[in-house]
Backbone bond lengths (Angstrom), bond angles and torsions (degrees), N, CA, C in turn:
res aa  C-N    CA-C-N  psi(-1)  N-CA   C-N-CA  omega(-1)  CA-C   N-CA-C  phi
1 X - - - 1.452 - - 1.525 108.36 -
2 X 1.332 116.92 120.09 1.462 118.88 -179.14 1.523 111.06 -70.31
3 X 1.339 114.90 155.29 1.470 121.18 179.10 1.516 110.58 -77.29
4 X 1.305 115.91 179.02 1.470 119.02 179.68 1.517 111.32 -65.03
5 X 1.299 114.90 147.10 1.465 121.50 178.80 1.527 109.18 -68.05
6 X 1.347 117.90 133.54 1.467 119.26 180.00 1.524 113.63 -60.17
7 X 1.331 116.65 -27.07 1.459 119.53 179.77 1.519 111.99 -72.41
8 X 1.351 117.21 -19.22 1.456 120.14 -179.81 1.522 112.65 -83.80
9 X 1.326 117.10 -7.57 1.463 120.98 -178.83 1.518 111.47 -71.58
10 X 1.301 114.86 -179.10 1.460 120.44 179.77 1.521 109.74 -68.44
11 X 1.306 117.14 122.86 1.475 121.55 -177.93 1.520 112.26 -95.61
12 X 1.311 117.65 -1.97 1.456 120.13 -176.55 1.526 112.83 -59.81
13 X 1.343 120.72 -44.37 1.474 118.83 179.12 1.535 112.29 -61.42
14 X 1.316 117.10 -40.32 1.466 120.00 178.81 1.523 110.57 -66.06
15 X 1.313 116.48 -41.02 1.464 119.78 178.94 1.524 110.44 -63.07
16 X 1.320 116.87 -40.56 1.459 120.33 179.15 1.513 111.32 -64.72
17 X 1.322 116.18 -44.62 1.467 120.66 -179.19 1.523 110.79 -62.76
18 X 1.302 117.89 -39.26 1.461 120.99 -178.93 1.523 112.53 -81.93
19 X 1.319 118.06 -26.74 1.457 120.49 -179.35 1.522 111.78 -74.04
20 X 1.323 117.82 -31.67 1.468 120.52 -177.06 1.527 111.83 -58.82
21 X 1.352 119.98 -52.52 1.469 117.19 179.86 1.529 113.00 -65.70
22 X 1.322 117.66 -33.30 1.463 119.31 179.40 1.531 110.13 -65.89
23 X 1.314 117.53 -43.00 1.460 120.96 179.06 1.529 110.59 -65.51
24 X 1.329 117.24 -44.92 1.464 120.23 179.78 1.527 111.26 -62.85
25 X 1.326 117.26 -43.00 1.465 120.16 178.76 1.533 111.20 -67.07
26 X 1.311 117.56 -34.02 1.462 120.40 175.89 1.519 110.47 -65.45
27 X 1.324 117.12 -40.72 1.471 120.30 177.14 1.524 111.61 -64.61
28 X 1.325 117.17 -40.45 1.468 120.99 177.17 1.525 109.72 -63.28
29 X 1.323 116.10 -44.65 1.462 120.28 178.76 1.527 110.78 -63.00
30 X 1.314 117.32 -39.00 1.478 120.46 178.87 1.518 110.98 -64.91
31 X 1.315 117.15 -42.07 1.461 120.09 179.61 1.530 111.10 -61.25
32 X 1.336 116.42 -48.68 1.459 118.86 -178.02 1.528 111.90 -70.81
33 X 1.323 117.86 -31.85 1.465 120.19 175.72 1.525 109.60 -66.11
34 X 1.326 117.69 -44.21 1.459 121.62 176.54 1.529 110.39 -60.05
35 X 1.331 116.25 -42.65 1.465 120.08 178.42 1.525 110.81 -61.01
36 X 1.326 116.52 -45.66 1.463 120.26 -179.41 1.527 111.66 -62.71
37 X 1.319 116.55 -34.43 1.465 119.71 -178.33 1.524 113.08 -79.97
38 X 1.316 117.85 -22.82 1.464 119.74 -176.22 1.525 113.75 -97.82
39 X 1.314 118.48 -12.96 1.470 119.91 177.26 1.525 108.29 -71.45
40 X 1.313 115.93 127.05 1.465 121.81 178.87 1.523 108.87 -121.06
41 X 1.330 117.46 111.96 1.467 119.49 176.40 1.526 110.84 -64.25
42 X 1.313 115.49 146.91 1.467 120.77 178.43 1.522 112.04 -73.32
43 X 1.301 116.47 -23.65 1.462 121.55 -179.69 1.512 109.24 177.90
44 X 1.330 116.67 -176.79 1.460 120.02 -178.37 1.527 113.29 -64.66
45 X 1.327 117.28 -18.61 1.458 121.48 -178.80 1.536 112.32 -84.96
46 X 1.323 118.74 -7.22 1.467 123.16 -173.76 1.533 110.43 -81.73
47 X 1.329 115.76 73.15 1.454 120.96 -177.45 1.528 112.50 -64.31
48 X 1.320 116.87 -31.81 1.459 120.26 179.41 1.525 112.13 -63.31
49 X 1.319 116.65 -41.76 1.464 120.26 178.90 1.528 110.93 -67.13
50 X 1.329 116.20 -41.44 1.467 119.00 178.34 1.525 111.06 -64.99
51 X 1.319 117.21 -38.39 1.467 120.58 176.62 1.529 110.55 -65.63
52 X 1.325 117.54 -37.72 1.456 121.47 176.74 1.517 112.51 -64.27
53 X 1.326 115.72 -38.95 1.459 120.25 177.59 1.524 109.97 -63.64
54 X 1.307 116.41 -46.55 1.458 120.24 -179.42 1.528 110.55 -62.88
55 X 1.325 117.40 -44.62 1.460 120.57 179.65 1.522 110.89 -62.14
56 X 1.322 117.80 -44.47 1.463 120.77 179.40 1.526 110.88 -63.49
57 X 1.324 116.95 -39.15 1.466 120.32 177.88 1.521 111.52 -65.59
58 X 1.316 116.30 -43.38 1.470 119.90 178.90 1.527 110.31 -61.74
59 X 1.317 117.07 -43.23 1.462 120.30 -179.89 1.532 111.09 -66.08
60 X 1.313 117.59 -39.69 1.461 121.06 179.43 1.524 111.14 -66.71
61 X 1.322 116.29 -46.66 1.466 120.23 178.72 1.529 110.23 -63.78
62 X 1.320 116.90 -39.89 1.464 120.41 179.35 1.519 112.28 -64.23
63 X 1.324 117.30 -45.89 1.468 120.41 179.43 1.528 110.82 -64.62
64 X 1.327 116.68 -39.51 1.460 119.88 177.77 1.525 110.93 -66.23
65 X 1.321 116.38 -38.28 1.461 120.16 177.92 1.519 112.45 -65.07
66 X 1.317 116.99 -40.16 1.463 119.91 177.98 1.526 110.07 -67.49
67 X 1.336 117.91 -39.92 1.469 120.83 176.72 1.522 110.55 -60.88
68 X 1.320 116.82 -42.79 1.463 120.47 177.50 1.521 111.12 -65.51
69 X 1.333 117.30 -37.36 1.464 120.84 178.85 1.530 110.97 -65.63
70 X 1.330 117.13 -37.61 1.467 119.77 176.55 1.517 109.58 -65.77
71 X 1.323 117.31 -41.47 1.458 120.49 -179.02 1.526 111.87 -67.45
72 X 1.319 117.59 -30.23 1.469 121.12 -177.77 1.534 111.77 -68.75
73 X 1.318 117.19 -21.40 1.457 119.29 178.28 1.529 109.40 -56.19
74 X 1.327 117.64 136.44 1.471 119.87 -177.05 1.526 113.53 -56.19
75 X 1.307 117.58 -38.23 1.465 119.30 179.96 1.519 111.45 -66.32
76 X 1.313 117.56 -34.07 1.467 120.60 178.71 1.521 111.14 -73.36
77 X 1.314 117.60 -41.19 1.463 120.08 -179.35 1.520 111.92 -64.69
78 X 1.339 117.24 -29.37 1.462 119.79 179.17 1.521 112.34 -67.79
79 X 1.328 117.14 -33.83 1.467 119.37 -173.52 1.527 113.82 -108.81
80 X 1.318 118.91 -15.65 1.464 122.32 -178.91 1.524 109.47 -119.74
81 X 1.301 116.33 131.41 1.461 120.48 179.59 1.526 111.99 -82.90
82 X 1.336 114.17 -176.80 1.462 121.14 179.86 1.516 112.35 -59.91
83 X 1.306 116.69 -32.81 1.455 121.07 -175.74 1.517 114.14 -60.04
84 X 1.310 117.40 -19.88 1.464 120.47 179.50 1.517 112.11 -77.49
85 X 1.314 118.21 -29.03 1.465 120.46 -173.88 1.526 113.16 -107.33
86 X 1.312 117.95 -18.79 1.466 120.78 -177.35 1.535 112.74 -58.88
87 X 1.348 120.41 -44.24 1.469 118.41 179.27 1.530 112.87 -59.24
88 X 1.317 117.39 -41.27 1.468 120.34 179.32 1.530 110.74 -64.41
89 X 1.312 116.69 -42.15 1.465 120.38 -179.31 1.533 110.47 -65.91
90 X 1.324 117.20 -40.83 1.474 120.49 178.44 1.528 110.05 -63.26
91 X 1.328 116.77 -43.78 1.468 119.69 177.61 1.525 111.14 -61.44
92 X 1.329 116.92 -40.74 1.461 120.42 177.56 1.515 112.44 -63.26
93 X 1.315 116.41 -38.96 1.468 120.24 178.37 1.529 110.48 -67.71
94 X 1.334 117.03 -42.34 1.468 119.98 178.11 1.524 110.19 -61.06
95 X 1.327 116.59 -45.41 1.461 120.06 178.39 1.523 111.25 -64.35
96 X 1.319 117.25 -37.53 1.459 120.14 177.51 1.516 112.39 -64.38
97 X 1.321 116.24 -39.22 1.472 119.98 177.14 1.520 110.11 -66.09
98 X 1.335 116.99 -42.54 1.474 120.33 177.57 1.522 110.38 -60.61
99 X 1.321 115.92 -41.57 1.460 121.49 -179.95 1.530 109.99 -64.61
100 X 1.337 116.11 -44.20 1.461 120.64 -177.34 1.530 112.34 -68.10
101 X 1.324 117.05 -32.50 1.463 119.46 -178.96 1.523 111.86 -82.01
102 X 1.307 117.05 -11.21 1.453 120.14 173.33 1.508 115.45 76.14
103 X 1.293 117.82 15.34 1.459 119.67 176.36 1.481 111.33 88.39
């Protein structure tokens, strides 16, 4: 008689372990997205502000991409629904639009 299937066991510890990096990366992405949206260049000559916007956008998109990559893992998709990764992806898209529009 075979033992219980490992997939039938309690999935809460696995969900917790996988949710922590997704939540942290979403918070990092939110911080950099907020930074990118709140930086206001003084004028067309303000290269430092434009560079800051680009850097914040890159960091936000990168953190959102890593969060999505963690969620794409089969073990994560089994225990975490779409709601865990959607905020990170939305933040990445917002930062990408900010980056594409150039401030």
